[in-house]
C-alpha positions as a printed Julia matrix, in Angstrom:
154×3 Matrix{Float64}:
 62.71  76.61  54.54
 64.31  77.36  51.18
 61.79  75.67  48.88
 58.02  75.57  49.04
 56.51  72.3   50.27
 54.49  70.3   47.77
 50.66  70.19  47.92
 50.74  66.71  49.53
 52.58  68.22  52.49
 49.89  70.88  52.86
 47.26  68.13  52.61
 49.02  66.34  55.49
 48.98  69.58  57.51
 45.23  70.03  56.89
 44.6   66.38  57.86
 46.61  66.82  61.05
 49.19  64.23  59.99
 52.0   66.73  59.82
 52.75  70.0   61.47
 55.53  72.09  62.81
 56.59  75.62  63.45
 58.73  75.69  60.32
 55.76  74.87  58.06
 53.5   77.4   59.76
 56.15  80.12  59.49
 56.5   79.35  55.78
 52.74  79.54  55.39
 52.73  83.04  56.91
 55.47  84.25  54.52
 54.49  82.57  51.19
 51.34  83.74  49.39
 51.39  80.84  46.89
 51.51  78.22  49.66
 48.83  80.1   51.6
 46.55  79.9   48.53
 47.22  76.16  48.11
 46.63  75.55  51.82
 43.38  77.57  51.66
 42.08  75.54  48.69
 42.91  72.24  50.37
 41.37  73.35  53.68
 38.21  74.51  51.88
 37.9   71.2   49.99
 38.42  69.27  53.24
 35.68  71.34  54.89
 33.27  70.6   52.05
 34.13  66.89  52.19
 33.57  66.83  55.95
 30.15  68.41  55.38
 29.19  65.55  53.04
 29.77  62.86  55.66
 26.42  61.39  56.74
 27.62  58.96  59.36
 25.95  56.08  57.52
 27.75  52.76  57.44
 27.25  49.45  55.71
 25.65  46.73  57.75
 28.03  44.25  59.37
 28.93  41.39  57.09
 28.02  43.29  53.89
 31.4   42.67  52.23
 31.28  38.96  53.12
 27.75  38.69  51.68
 28.83  40.3   48.4
 31.88  38.07  48.13
 29.74  35.0   48.8
 27.52  35.87  45.82
 30.44  36.26  43.41
 31.06  33.08  41.48
 34.58  32.46  40.2
 34.92  32.14  36.46
 36.86  29.04  35.27
 39.05  30.86  32.73
 41.71  28.14  32.67
 39.15  25.45  32.0
 37.61  27.45  29.16
 41.04  28.04  27.6
 41.88  24.33  27.79
 38.53  23.39  26.26
 39.02  25.85  23.41
 42.49  24.51  22.72
 41.14  20.95  22.67
 38.31  22.0   20.35
 40.68  23.65  17.89
 43.08  20.7   18.03
 40.33  18.14  17.39
 38.86  20.22  14.57
 42.28  20.44  12.92
 42.7   16.69  13.23
 39.27  16.03  11.74
 39.88  18.3    8.77
 42.92  16.34   7.69
 45.2   14.08   9.73
 48.24  15.66   8.06
 47.09  19.02   9.38
 47.82  17.82  12.88
 51.56  17.71  12.19
 51.47  21.01  10.29
 49.34  22.68  12.93
 51.61  21.65  15.79
 54.72  22.89  13.98
 54.22  25.77  11.56
 50.65  26.84  12.25
 50.89  26.75  16.02
 54.04  28.83  16.24
 52.8   31.36  13.68
 49.35  31.92  15.09
 49.84  31.01  18.72
 50.73  34.52  19.86
 47.76  36.09  18.12
 45.36  33.42  19.34
 46.55  33.59  22.92
 46.32  37.37  22.97
 42.8   37.18  21.58
 41.8   34.47  24.07
 43.18  36.44  27.0
 41.27  39.53  25.89
 38.11  37.44  25.51
 38.52  35.97  28.98
 38.83  39.42  30.52
 35.9   40.63  28.45
 33.91  37.55  29.45
 34.44  38.33  33.11
 32.69  41.64  32.68
 30.03  40.58  30.13
 29.24  37.04  31.27
 29.93  33.51  30.08
 27.4   33.53  27.2
 29.31  36.3   25.45
 32.59  34.53  26.12
 31.39  31.27  24.59
 29.99  33.09  21.55
 33.21  34.99  20.96
 35.29  31.85  21.48
 33.15  29.94  18.98
 33.7   32.77  16.5
 37.47  32.51  17.02
 37.35  28.74  16.54
 35.39  29.21  13.31
 37.92  31.79  12.16
 40.76  29.38  12.91
 39.03  26.64  10.9
 38.54  29.0    7.95
 42.21  30.02   8.13
 43.31  26.39   8.23
 41.12  25.59   5.22
 42.48  28.59   3.27
 46.06  27.63   4.14
 45.4   24.07   2.95
 44.13  25.42  -0.36
 47.2   27.64  -0.73
 49.59  24.78   0.08
 47.98  22.5   -2.52
 48.53  25.02  -5.34
């Protein structure tokens, strides 16, 4: 063997997944590999000592999965889009045309990125936080639309 084996190879030797006379001969000749092998073997021995033999009851994973309720992220996104669209229409009917052309293309990327982040955040925090953050984004969009209307009128 011309080069030293990597630590993953020595891990495989310790685990009994790999072996061979060539590896053992190299281990006898190379002090660096012998040190790596010793560290891995010691860590494996400590890990084996931690094993308690305890196991989860049968059907535990199925019971946990049965309690998990799927979050309707697509439905929430569609509802938010409808809410923003209706609010733009109610502010001014001419906004609808502007919003679908200029405003939508300009802000769509930022809004979608924010909504995606909120959906992922909502999965970990819960739907109440998601609805609150989404309402804040809708309010921000309405303020932006109102400010843009004021700027366009000047």
